[in-house]
PyMOL Python script that loads the backbone (N, CA, C, O; Angstrom):
from pymol import cmd

cmd.read_pdbstr("""\
ATOM      1  N   MET A   1      -6.904  23.872  20.742  1.00  0.00           N
ATOM      2  CA  MET A   1      -5.814  23.073  20.213  1.00  0.00           C
ATOM      3  C   MET A   1      -6.320  21.679  19.814  1.00  0.00           C
ATOM      4  O   MET A   1      -5.920  21.143  18.781  1.00  0.00           O
ATOM      5  N   ALA A   2      -7.198  21.100  20.635  1.00  0.00           N
ATOM      6  CA  ALA A   2      -7.731  19.775  20.330  1.00  0.00           C
ATOM      7  C   ALA A   2      -8.554  19.803  19.049  1.00  0.00           C
ATOM      8  O   ALA A   2      -8.491  18.869  18.250  1.00  0.00           O
ATOM      9  N   LEU A   3      -9.320  20.861  18.850  1.00  0.00           N
ATOM     10  CA  LEU A   3     -10.121  20.996  17.635  1.00  0.00           C
ATOM     11  C   LEU A   3      -9.225  21.080  16.401  1.00  0.00           C
ATOM     12  O   LEU A   3      -9.507  20.438  15.389  1.00  0.00           O
ATOM     13  N   ILE A   4      -8.176  21.845  16.473  1.00  0.00           N
ATOM     14  CA  ILE A   4      -7.247  21.974  15.348  1.00  0.00           C
ATOM     15  C   ILE A   4      -6.565  20.637  15.071  1.00  0.00           C
ATOM     16  O   ILE A   4      -6.425  20.232  13.917  1.00  0.00           O
ATOM     17  N   GLY A   5      -6.144  19.956  16.132  1.00  0.00           N
ATOM     18  CA  GLY A   5      -5.515  18.646  15.958  1.00  0.00           C
ATOM     19  C   GLY A   5      -6.460  17.641  15.324  1.00  0.00           C
ATOM     20  O   GLY A   5      -6.056  16.871  14.453  1.00  0.00           O
ATOM     21  N   SER A   6      -7.723  17.643  15.758  1.00  0.00           N
ATOM     22  CA  SER A   6      -8.720  16.726  15.189  1.00  0.00           C
ATOM     23  C   SER A   6      -8.959  17.024  13.716  1.00  0.00           C
ATOM     24  O   SER A   6      -9.076  16.115  12.894  1.00  0.00           O
ATOM     25  N   TYR A   7      -9.029  18.311  13.396  1.00  0.00           N
ATOM     26  CA  TYR A   7      -9.233  18.710  12.002  1.00  0.00           C
ATOM     27  C   TYR A   7      -8.062  18.256  11.130  1.00  0.00           C
ATOM     28  O   TYR A   7      -8.269  17.761  10.022  1.00  0.00           O
ATOM     29  N   GLU A   8      -6.848  18.421  11.622  1.00  0.00           N
ATOM     30  CA  GLU A   8      -5.669  17.993  10.859  1.00  0.00           C
ATOM     31  C   GLU A   8      -5.665  16.482  10.647  1.00  0.00           C
ATOM     32  O   GLU A   8      -5.314  16.018   9.562  1.00  0.00           O
ATOM     33  N   LEU A   9      -6.044  15.711  11.653  1.00  0.00           N
ATOM     34  CA  LEU A   9      -6.127  14.256  11.493  1.00  0.00           C
ATOM     35  C   LEU A   9      -7.164  13.877  10.444  1.00  0.00           C
ATOM     36  O   LEU A   9      -6.930  12.993   9.620  1.00  0.00           O
ATOM     37  N   LEU A  10      -8.305  14.545  10.480  1.00  0.00           N
ATOM     38  CA  LEU A  10      -9.352  14.284   9.493  1.00  0.00           C
ATOM     39  C   LEU A  10      -8.859  14.598   8.086  1.00  0.00           C
ATOM     40  O   LEU A  10      -9.107  13.823   7.162  1.00  0.00           O
ATOM     41  N   MET A  11      -8.174  15.710   7.909  1.00  0.00           N
ATOM     42  CA  MET A  11      -7.662  16.073   6.597  1.00  0.00           C
ATOM     43  C   MET A  11      -6.603  15.080   6.114  1.00  0.00           C
ATOM     44  O   MET A  11      -6.535  14.781   4.922  1.00  0.00           O
ATOM     45  N   MET A  12      -5.783  14.570   7.025  1.00  0.00           N
ATOM     46  CA  MET A  12      -4.777  13.580   6.648  1.00  0.00           C
ATOM     47  C   MET A  12      -5.450  12.299   6.141  1.00  0.00           C
ATOM     48  O   MET A  12      -4.992  11.695   5.172  1.00  0.00           O
ATOM     49  N   ILE A  13      -6.526  11.895   6.794  1.00  0.00           N
ATOM     50  CA  ILE A  13      -7.256  10.700   6.362  1.00  0.00           C
ATOM     51  C   ILE A  13      -7.869  10.933   4.988  1.00  0.00           C
ATOM     52  O   ILE A  13      -7.790  10.063   4.121  1.00  0.00           O
ATOM     53  N   ILE A  14      -8.470  12.078   4.782  1.00  0.00           N
ATOM     54  CA  ILE A  14      -9.098  12.381   3.491  1.00  0.00           C
ATOM     55  C   ILE A  14      -8.052  12.426   2.383  1.00  0.00           C
ATOM     56  O   ILE A  14      -8.284  11.893   1.297  1.00  0.00           O
ATOM     57  N   ARG A  15      -6.907  13.052   2.637  1.00  0.00           N
ATOM     58  CA  ARG A  15      -5.856  13.124   1.610  1.00  0.00           C
ATOM     59  C   ARG A  15      -5.311  11.747   1.263  1.00  0.00           C
ATOM     60  O   ARG A  15      -5.065  11.462   0.091  1.00  0.00           O
ATOM     61  N   SER A  16      -5.119  10.888   2.259  1.00  0.00           N
ATOM     62  CA  SER A  16      -4.580   9.557   1.972  1.00  0.00           C
ATOM     63  C   SER A  16      -5.582   8.724   1.187  1.00  0.00           C
ATOM     64  O   SER A  16      -5.181   7.910   0.355  1.00  0.00           O
ATOM     65  N   ALA A  17      -6.869   8.908   1.430  1.00  0.00           N
ATOM     66  CA  ALA A  17      -7.888   8.181   0.667  1.00  0.00           C
ATOM     67  C   ALA A  17      -7.883   8.632  -0.785  1.00  0.00           C
ATOM     68  O   ALA A  17      -8.084   7.814  -1.683  1.00  0.00           O
ATOM     69  N   GLN A  18      -7.659   9.910  -1.032  1.00  0.00           N
ATOM     70  CA  GLN A  18      -7.611  10.415  -2.397  1.00  0.00           C
ATOM     71  C   GLN A  18      -6.399   9.883  -3.137  1.00  0.00           C
ATOM     72  O   GLN A  18      -6.495   9.602  -4.332  1.00  0.00           O
ATOM     73  N   VAL A  19      -5.270   9.736  -2.477  1.00  0.00           N
ATOM     74  CA  VAL A  19      -4.063   9.216  -3.111  1.00  0.00           C
ATOM     75  C   VAL A  19      -4.306   7.780  -3.568  1.00  0.00           C
ATOM     76  O   VAL A  19      -3.890   7.411  -4.666  1.00  0.00           O
ATOM     77  N   LEU A  20      -4.968   6.967  -2.753  1.00  0.00           N
ATOM     78  CA  LEU A  20      -5.220   5.581  -3.117  1.00  0.00           C
ATOM     79  C   LEU A  20      -6.191   5.480  -4.284  1.00  0.00           C
ATOM     80  O   LEU A  20      -6.055   4.584  -5.118  1.00  0.00           O
ATOM     81  N   GLU A  21      -7.179   6.389  -4.362  1.00  0.00           N
ATOM     82  CA  GLU A  21      -8.120   6.351  -5.474  1.00  0.00           C
ATOM     83  C   GLU A  21      -7.436   6.717  -6.786  1.00  0.00           C
ATOM     84  O   GLU A  21      -7.814   6.209  -7.841  1.00  0.00           O
ATOM     85  N   ASP A  22      -6.438   7.590  -6.732  1.00  0.00           N
ATOM     86  CA  ASP A  22      -5.749   8.044  -7.931  1.00  0.00           C
ATOM     87  C   ASP A  22      -4.618   7.116  -8.357  1.00  0.00           C
ATOM     88  O   ASP A  22      -3.960   7.370  -9.366  1.00  0.00           O
ATOM     89  N   ALA A  23      -4.384   6.049  -7.604  1.00  0.00           N
ATOM     90  CA  ALA A  23      -3.281   5.142  -7.909  1.00  0.00           C
ATOM     91  C   ALA A  23      -3.531   4.450  -9.250  1.00  0.00           C
ATOM     92  O   ALA A  23      -4.664   4.073  -9.549  1.00  0.00           O
ATOM     93  N   PRO A  24      -2.496   4.282 -10.048  1.00  0.00           N
ATOM     94  CA  PRO A  24      -2.668   3.630 -11.344  1.00  0.00           C
ATOM     95  C   PRO A  24      -2.959   2.138 -11.192  1.00  0.00           C
ATOM     96  O   PRO A  24      -2.526   1.498 -10.234  1.00  0.00           O
ATOM     97  N   ILE A  25      -3.692   1.607 -12.147  1.00  0.00           N
ATOM     98  CA  ILE A  25      -3.985   0.182 -12.151  1.00  0.00           C
ATOM     99  C   ILE A  25      -2.956  -0.500 -13.039  1.00  0.00           C
ATOM    100  O   ILE A  25      -2.720  -0.070 -14.168  1.00  0.00           O
ATOM    101  N   VAL A  26      -2.353  -1.550 -12.534  1.00  0.00           N
ATOM    102  CA  VAL A  26      -1.332  -2.268 -13.280  1.00  0.00           C
ATOM    103  C   VAL A  26      -2.020  -3.114 -14.352  1.00  0.00           C
ATOM    104  O   VAL A  26      -2.925  -3.883 -14.028  1.00  0.00           O
ATOM    105  N   PRO A  27      -1.617  -2.993 -15.615  1.00  0.00           N
ATOM    106  CA  PRO A  27      -2.210  -3.802 -16.672  1.00  0.00           C
ATOM    107  C   PRO A  27      -2.003  -5.284 -16.380  1.00  0.00           C
ATOM    108  O   PRO A  27      -0.931  -5.702 -15.942  1.00  0.00           O
ATOM    109  N   GLY A  28      -3.045  -6.069 -16.628  1.00  0.00           N
ATOM    110  CA  GLY A  28      -2.955  -7.510 -16.403  1.00  0.00           C
ATOM    111  C   GLY A  28      -3.361  -7.913 -14.992  1.00  0.00           C
ATOM    112  O   GLY A  28      -3.451  -9.104 -14.694  1.00  0.00           O
ATOM    113  N   LEU A  29      -3.608  -6.938 -14.120  1.00  0.00           N
ATOM    114  CA  LEU A  29      -4.010  -7.226 -12.749  1.00  0.00           C
ATOM    115  C   LEU A  29      -5.256  -6.397 -12.401  1.00  0.00           C
ATOM    116  O   LEU A  29      -5.205  -5.570 -11.490  1.00  0.00           O
ATOM    117  N   PRO A  30      -6.378  -6.608 -13.115  1.00  0.00           N
ATOM    118  CA  PRO A  30      -7.537  -5.737 -12.933  1.00  0.00           C
ATOM    119  C   PRO A  30      -8.245  -5.897 -11.596  1.00  0.00           C
ATOM    120  O   PRO A  30      -8.874  -4.941 -11.142  1.00  0.00           O
ATOM    121  N   ASP A  31      -8.177  -7.076 -10.928  1.00  0.00           N
ATOM    122  CA  ASP A  31      -8.915  -7.286  -9.684  1.00  0.00           C
ATOM    123  C   ASP A  31      -8.145  -6.771  -8.477  1.00  0.00           C
ATOM    124  O   ASP A  31      -8.653  -6.812  -7.356  1.00  0.00           O
ATOM    125  N   MET A  32      -6.962  -6.301  -8.685  1.00  0.00           N
ATOM    126  CA  MET A  32      -6.083  -5.946  -7.583  1.00  0.00           C
ATOM    127  C   MET A  32      -6.511  -4.634  -6.940  1.00  0.00           C
ATOM    128  O   MET A  32      -6.910  -3.685  -7.614  1.00  0.00           O
ATOM    129  N   ASP A  33      -6.417  -4.611  -5.630  1.00  0.00           N
ATOM    130  CA  ASP A  33      -6.623  -3.404  -4.838  1.00  0.00           C
ATOM    131  C   ASP A  33      -5.620  -2.353  -5.328  1.00  0.00           C
ATOM    132  O   ASP A  33      -4.467  -2.694  -5.593  1.00  0.00           O
ATOM    133  N   PRO A  34      -6.023  -1.099  -5.454  1.00  0.00           N
ATOM    134  CA  PRO A  34      -5.074  -0.079  -5.934  1.00  0.00           C
ATOM    135  C   PRO A  34      -3.800  -0.002  -5.092  1.00  0.00           C
ATOM    136  O   PRO A  34      -2.719   0.260  -5.618  1.00  0.00           O
ATOM    137  N   LEU A  35      -3.930  -0.231  -3.788  1.00  0.00           N
ATOM    138  CA  LEU A  35      -2.748  -0.201  -2.936  1.00  0.00           C
ATOM    139  C   LEU A  35      -1.813  -1.364  -3.277  1.00  0.00           C
ATOM    140  O   LEU A  35      -0.592  -1.204  -3.268  1.00  0.00           O
ATOM    141  N   GLN A  36      -2.377  -2.516  -3.574  1.00  0.00           N
ATOM    142  CA  GLN A  36      -1.547  -3.670  -3.940  1.00  0.00           C
ATOM    143  C   GLN A  36      -0.839  -3.413  -5.264  1.00  0.00           C
ATOM    144  O   GLN A  36       0.324  -3.781  -5.427  1.00  0.00           O
ATOM    145  N   ALA A  37      -1.523  -2.795  -6.197  1.00  0.00           N
ATOM    146  CA  ALA A  37      -0.899  -2.463  -7.481  1.00  0.00           C
ATOM    147  C   ALA A  37       0.216  -1.441  -7.287  1.00  0.00           C
ATOM    148  O   ALA A  37       1.274  -1.534  -7.909  1.00  0.00           O
ATOM    149  N   GLN A  38      -0.033  -0.471  -6.423  1.00  0.00           N
ATOM    150  CA  GLN A  38       0.979   0.540  -6.146  1.00  0.00           C
ATOM    151  C   GLN A  38       2.185  -0.091  -5.446  1.00  0.00           C
ATOM    152  O   GLN A  38       3.329   0.267  -5.726  1.00  0.00           O
ATOM    153  N   ALA A  39       1.922  -1.027  -4.540  1.00  0.00           N
ATOM    154  CA  ALA A  39       3.005  -1.719  -3.833  1.00  0.00           C
ATOM    155  C   ALA A  39       3.835  -2.550  -4.813  1.00  0.00           C
ATOM    156  O   ALA A  39       5.055  -2.637  -4.675  1.00  0.00           O
ATOM    157  N   ALA A  40       3.179  -3.159  -5.797  1.00  0.00           N
ATOM    158  CA  ALA A  40       3.902  -3.945  -6.794  1.00  0.00           C
ATOM    159  C   ALA A  40       4.868  -3.066  -7.577  1.00  0.00           C
ATOM    160  O   ALA A  40       5.958  -3.506  -7.944  1.00  0.00           O
ATOM    161  N   GLU A  41       4.468  -1.831  -7.830  1.00  0.00           N
ATOM    162  CA  GLU A  41       5.355  -0.906  -8.542  1.00  0.00           C
ATOM    163  C   GLU A  41       6.491  -0.425  -7.645  1.00  0.00           C
ATOM    164  O   GLU A  41       7.649  -0.395  -8.061  1.00  0.00           O
ATOM    165  N   VAL A  42       6.155  -0.048  -6.412  1.00  0.00           N
ATOM    166  CA  VAL A  42       7.156   0.487  -5.497  1.00  0.00           C
ATOM    167  C   VAL A  42       8.204  -0.561  -5.149  1.00  0.00           C
ATOM    168  O   VAL A  42       9.394  -0.253  -5.081  1.00  0.00           O
ATOM    169  N   PHE A  43       7.769  -1.794  -4.928  1.00  0.00           N
ATOM    170  CA  PHE A  43       8.679  -2.857  -4.514  1.00  0.00           C
ATOM    171  C   PHE A  43       9.060  -3.777  -5.678  1.00  0.00           C
ATOM    172  O   PHE A  43       9.337  -4.958  -5.472  1.00  0.00           O
ATOM    173  N   ALA A  44       9.073  -3.238  -6.887  1.00  0.00           N
ATOM    174  CA  ALA A  44       9.412  -4.032  -8.073  1.00  0.00           C
ATOM    175  C   ALA A  44      10.809  -4.632  -7.976  1.00  0.00           C
ATOM    176  O   ALA A  44      11.030  -5.752  -8.436  1.00  0.00           O
ATOM    177  N   ASP A  45      11.755  -3.905  -7.384  1.00  0.00           N
ATOM    178  CA  ASP A  45      13.119  -4.422  -7.243  1.00  0.00           C
ATOM    179  C   ASP A  45      13.149  -5.640  -6.326  1.00  0.00           C
ATOM    180  O   ASP A  45      13.852  -6.612  -6.601  1.00  0.00           O
ATOM    181  N   TYR A  46      12.396  -5.588  -5.250  1.00  0.00           N
ATOM    182  CA  TYR A  46      12.296  -6.735  -4.339  1.00  0.00           C
ATOM    183  C   TYR A  46      11.741  -7.942  -5.087  1.00  0.00           C
ATOM    184  O   TYR A  46      12.294  -9.040  -5.017  1.00  0.00           O
ATOM    185  N   LEU A  47      10.643  -7.723  -5.800  1.00  0.00           N
ATOM    186  CA  LEU A  47       9.980  -8.824  -6.493  1.00  0.00           C
ATOM    187  C   LEU A  47      10.867  -9.411  -7.584  1.00  0.00           C
ATOM    188  O   LEU A  47      10.865 -10.622  -7.808  1.00  0.00           O
ATOM    189  N   ALA A  48      11.620  -8.557  -8.258  1.00  0.00           N
ATOM    190  CA  ALA A  48      12.524  -9.031  -9.307  1.00  0.00           C
ATOM    191  C   ALA A  48      13.613  -9.930  -8.729  1.00  0.00           C
ATOM    192  O   ALA A  48      14.108 -10.830  -9.407  1.00  0.00           O
ATOM    193  N   ALA A  49      13.983  -9.681  -7.470  1.00  0.00           N
ATOM    194  CA  ALA A  49      15.009 -10.487  -6.806  1.00  0.00           C
ATOM    195  C   ALA A  49      14.385 -11.643  -6.011  1.00  0.00           C
ATOM    196  O   ALA A  49      15.054 -12.256  -5.179  1.00  0.00           O
ATOM    197  N   ASP A  50      13.096 -11.938  -6.271  1.00  0.00           N
ATOM    198  CA  ASP A  50      12.363 -12.991  -5.554  1.00  0.00           C
ATOM    199  C   ASP A  50      12.369 -12.766  -4.048  1.00  0.00           C
ATOM    200  O   ASP A  50      12.480 -13.715  -3.272  1.00  0.00           O
ATOM    201  N   ARG A  51      12.250 -11.511  -3.642  1.00  0.00           N
ATOM    202  CA  ARG A  51      12.159 -11.161  -2.229  1.00  0.00           C
ATOM    203  C   ARG A  51      10.830 -10.468  -1.986  1.00  0.00           C
ATOM    204  O   ARG A  51      10.254  -9.856  -2.886  1.00  0.00           O
ATOM    205  N   ILE A  52      10.354 -10.573  -0.754  1.00  0.00           N
ATOM    206  CA  ILE A  52       9.096  -9.942  -0.378  1.00  0.00           C
ATOM    207  C   ILE A  52       9.416  -8.883   0.685  1.00  0.00           C
ATOM    208  O   ILE A  52      10.123  -9.181   1.647  1.00  0.00           O
ATOM    209  N   PRO A  53       8.917  -7.670   0.531  1.00  0.00           N
ATOM    210  CA  PRO A  53       9.190  -6.658   1.549  1.00  0.00           C
ATOM    211  C   PRO A  53       8.520  -7.022   2.868  1.00  0.00           C
ATOM    212  O   PRO A  53       7.503  -7.716   2.886  1.00  0.00           O
ATOM    213  N   SER A  54       9.088  -6.556   3.954  1.00  0.00           N
ATOM    214  CA  SER A  54       8.514  -6.847   5.266  1.00  0.00           C
ATOM    215  C   SER A  54       7.227  -6.049   5.469  1.00  0.00           C
ATOM    216  O   SER A  54       6.969  -5.058   4.787  1.00  0.00           O
ATOM    217  N   VAL A  55       6.437  -6.511   6.421  1.00  0.00           N
ATOM    218  CA  VAL A  55       5.207  -5.800   6.767  1.00  0.00           C
ATOM    219  C   VAL A  55       5.555  -4.392   7.252  1.00  0.00           C
ATOM    220  O   VAL A  55       4.856  -3.429   6.936  1.00  0.00           O
ATOM    221  N   GLY A  56       6.626  -4.280   8.012  1.00  0.00           N
ATOM    222  CA  GLY A  56       7.057  -2.968   8.495  1.00  0.00           C
ATOM    223  C   GLY A  56       7.415  -2.021   7.367  1.00  0.00           C
ATOM    224  O   GLY A  56       7.090  -0.834   7.420  1.00  0.00           O
ATOM    225  N   ALA A  57       8.085  -2.541   6.343  1.00  0.00           N
ATOM    226  CA  ALA A  57       8.446  -1.699   5.196  1.00  0.00           C
ATOM    227  C   ALA A  57       7.197  -1.233   4.449  1.00  0.00           C
ATOM    228  O   ALA A  57       7.126  -0.090   4.000  1.00  0.00           O
ATOM    229  N   ILE A  58       6.228  -2.114   4.321  1.00  0.00           N
ATOM    230  CA  ILE A  58       4.976  -1.763   3.640  1.00  0.00           C
ATOM    231  C   ILE A  58       4.219  -0.717   4.456  1.00  0.00           C
ATOM    232  O   ILE A  58       3.702   0.255   3.906  1.00  0.00           O
ATOM    233  N   ARG A  59       4.159  -0.925   5.768  1.00  0.00           N
ATOM    234  CA  ARG A  59       3.475   0.041   6.641  1.00  0.00           C
ATOM    235  C   ARG A  59       4.135   1.413   6.572  1.00  0.00           C
ATOM    236  O   ARG A  59       3.452   2.435   6.511  1.00  0.00           O
ATOM    237  N   ALA A  60       5.456   1.431   6.583  1.00  0.00           N
ATOM    238  CA  ALA A  60       6.182   2.702   6.540  1.00  0.00           C
ATOM    239  C   ALA A  60       5.986   3.416   5.204  1.00  0.00           C
ATOM    240  O   ALA A  60       5.834   4.637   5.166  1.00  0.00           O
ATOM    241  N   GLN A  61       5.990   2.663   4.119  1.00  0.00           N
ATOM    242  CA  GLN A  61       5.872   3.256   2.786  1.00  0.00           C
ATOM    243  C   GLN A  61       4.474   3.829   2.534  1.00  0.00           C
ATOM    244  O   GLN A  61       4.335   4.912   1.965  1.00  0.00           O
ATOM    245  N   PHE A  62       3.434   3.089   2.963  1.00  0.00           N
ATOM    246  CA  PHE A  62       2.064   3.472   2.599  1.00  0.00           C
ATOM    247  C   PHE A  62       1.223   3.986   3.770  1.00  0.00           C
ATOM    248  O   PHE A  62       0.065   4.359   3.585  1.00  0.00           O
ATOM    249  N   HIS A  63       1.795   4.006   4.957  1.00  0.00           N
ATOM    250  CA  HIS A  63       1.084   4.513   6.140  1.00  0.00           C
ATOM    251  C   HIS A  63      -0.251   3.798   6.339  1.00  0.00           C
ATOM    252  O   HIS A  63      -1.297   4.434   6.465  1.00  0.00           O
ATOM    253  N   VAL A  64      -0.197   2.469   6.366  1.00  0.00           N
ATOM    254  CA  VAL A  64      -1.386   1.650   6.584  1.00  0.00           C
ATOM    255  C   VAL A  64      -1.207   0.833   7.859  1.00  0.00           C
ATOM    256  O   VAL A  64      -0.117   0.777   8.427  1.00  0.00           O
ATOM    257  N   GLY A  65      -2.283   0.207   8.294  1.00  0.00           N
ATOM    258  CA  GLY A  65      -2.246  -0.616   9.493  1.00  0.00           C
ATOM    259  C   GLY A  65      -1.632  -1.986   9.244  1.00  0.00           C
ATOM    260  O   GLY A  65      -1.300  -2.351   8.116  1.00  0.00           O
ATOM    261  N   GLN A  66      -1.495  -2.725  10.329  1.00  0.00           N
ATOM    262  CA  GLN A  66      -0.868  -4.043  10.291  1.00  0.00           C
ATOM    263  C   GLN A  66      -1.624  -5.016   9.375  1.00  0.00           C
ATOM    264  O   GLN A  66      -1.011  -5.683   8.541  1.00  0.00           O
ATOM    265  N   SER A  67      -2.936  -5.097   9.527  1.00  0.00           N
ATOM    266  CA  SER A  67      -3.698  -6.079   8.741  1.00  0.00           C
ATOM    267  C   SER A  67      -3.678  -5.748   7.253  1.00  0.00           C
ATOM    268  O   SER A  67      -3.572  -6.651   6.424  1.00  0.00           O
ATOM    269  N   ARG A  68      -3.776  -4.481   6.909  1.00  0.00           N
ATOM    270  CA  ARG A  68      -3.733  -4.096   5.483  1.00  0.00           C
ATOM    271  C   ARG A  68      -2.351  -4.387   4.900  1.00  0.00           C
ATOM    272  O   ARG A  68      -2.238  -4.857   3.768  1.00  0.00           O
ATOM    273  N   ALA A  69      -1.312  -4.109   5.669  1.00  0.00           N
ATOM    274  CA  ALA A  69       0.046  -4.392   5.209  1.00  0.00           C
ATOM    275  C   ALA A  69       0.259  -5.886   5.026  1.00  0.00           C
ATOM    276  O   ALA A  69       0.958  -6.302   4.103  1.00  0.00           O
ATOM    277  N   GLN A  70      -0.334  -6.696   5.893  1.00  0.00           N
ATOM    278  CA  GLN A  70      -0.215  -8.147   5.757  1.00  0.00           C
ATOM    279  C   GLN A  70      -0.918  -8.640   4.493  1.00  0.00           C
ATOM    280  O   GLN A  70      -0.421  -9.538   3.814  1.00  0.00           O
ATOM    281  N   ARG A  71      -2.080  -8.050   4.177  1.00  0.00           N
ATOM    282  CA  ARG A  71      -2.783  -8.438   2.943  1.00  0.00           C
ATOM    283  C   ARG A  71      -1.971  -8.050   1.707  1.00  0.00           C
ATOM    284  O   ARG A  71      -1.897  -8.809   0.741  1.00  0.00           O
ATOM    285  N   VAL A  72      -1.369  -6.873   1.746  1.00  0.00           N
ATOM    286  CA  VAL A  72      -0.534  -6.430   0.625  1.00  0.00           C
ATOM    287  C   VAL A  72       0.667  -7.356   0.479  1.00  0.00           C
ATOM    288  O   VAL A  72       1.030  -7.733  -0.635  1.00  0.00           O
ATOM    289  N   ARG A  73       1.279  -7.721   1.591  1.00  0.00           N
ATOM    290  CA  ARG A  73       2.450  -8.617   1.558  1.00  0.00           C
ATOM    291  C   ARG A  73       2.061  -9.983   1.003  1.00  0.00           C
ATOM    292  O   ARG A  73       2.811 -10.572   0.224  1.00  0.00           O
ATOM    293  N   ALA A  74       0.891 -10.492   1.398  1.00  0.00           N
ATOM    294  CA  ALA A  74       0.426 -11.781   0.879  1.00  0.00           C
ATOM    295  C   ALA A  74       0.187 -11.705  -0.632  1.00  0.00           C
ATOM    296  O   ALA A  74       0.479 -12.658  -1.354  1.00  0.00           O
ATOM    297  N   CYS A  75      -0.336 -10.588  -1.105  1.00  0.00           N
ATOM    298  CA  CYS A  75      -0.535 -10.407  -2.537  1.00  0.00           C
ATOM    299  C   CYS A  75       0.803 -10.379  -3.271  1.00  0.00           C
ATOM    300  O   CYS A  75       0.955 -11.001  -4.323  1.00  0.00           O
ATOM    301  N   LEU A  76       1.772  -9.654  -2.709  1.00  0.00           N
ATOM    302  CA  LEU A  76       3.100  -9.598  -3.336  1.00  0.00           C
ATOM    303  C   LEU A  76       3.759 -10.971  -3.336  1.00  0.00           C
ATOM    304  O   LEU A  76       4.444 -11.337  -4.291  1.00  0.00           O
ATOM    305  N   ALA A  77       3.549 -11.732  -2.260  1.00  0.00           N
ATOM    306  CA  ALA A  77       4.120 -13.084  -2.179  1.00  0.00           C
ATOM    307  C   ALA A  77       3.511 -13.980  -3.250  1.00  0.00           C
ATOM    308  O   ALA A  77       4.208 -14.806  -3.840  1.00  0.00           O
ATOM    309  N   SER A  78       2.220 -13.823  -3.503  1.00  0.00           N
ATOM    310  CA  SER A  78       1.569 -14.655  -4.515  1.00  0.00           C
ATOM    311  C   SER A  78       2.052 -14.299  -5.920  1.00  0.00           C
ATOM    312  O   SER A  78       2.007 -15.131  -6.826  1.00  0.00           O
ATOM    313  N   MET A  79       2.516 -13.052  -6.097  1.00  0.00           N
ATOM    314  CA  MET A  79       3.017 -12.629  -7.401  1.00  0.00           C
ATOM    315  C   MET A  79       4.337 -13.320  -7.762  1.00  0.00           C
ATOM    316  O   MET A  79       4.631 -13.538  -8.937  1.00  0.00           O
ATOM    317  N   ILE A  80       5.124 -13.659  -6.742  1.00  0.00           N
ATOM    318  CA  ILE A  80       6.401 -14.333  -7.028  1.00  0.00           C
ATOM    319  C   ILE A  80       6.336 -15.811  -6.704  1.00  0.00           C
ATOM    320  O   ILE A  80       7.324 -16.531  -6.848  1.00  0.00           O
ATOM    321  N   GLY A  81       5.164 -16.264  -6.263  1.00  0.00           N
ATOM    322  CA  GLY A  81       4.971 -17.694  -6.040  1.00  0.00           C
ATOM    323  C   GLY A  81       5.481 -18.232  -4.722  1.00  0.00           C
ATOM    324  O   GLY A  81       5.755 -19.427  -4.611  1.00  0.00           O
ATOM    325  N   LYS A  82       5.618 -17.369  -3.708  1.00  0.00           N
ATOM    326  CA  LYS A  82       6.071 -17.834  -2.398  1.00  0.00           C
ATOM    327  C   LYS A  82       4.914 -17.950  -1.448  1.00  0.00           C
ATOM    328  O   LYS A  82       5.099 -18.328  -0.292  1.00  0.00           O
TER     329      LYS A  82
END
""", "prot")
cmd.dss("prot")
cmd.show_as("cartoon", "prot")
cmd.util.cbc("prot")
cmd.orient("prot")
């Protein structure tokens, strides 16, 4: 059972890495991390209303850790000038 569980965790990590590599690049933002570009698209409504999504919302949407979610949030904040 432990071997099967470990294999499933490994496959989940590999699949999530492939999703991030296939993420579209937002025109006009070439230096941006693909996850940040994807977050800009997903949270476009927030940004249009001059709001920044919470770290928890980013973590839940993209299944990333706290520090990565904080970097994404800081990038989104810089996009609206906050």
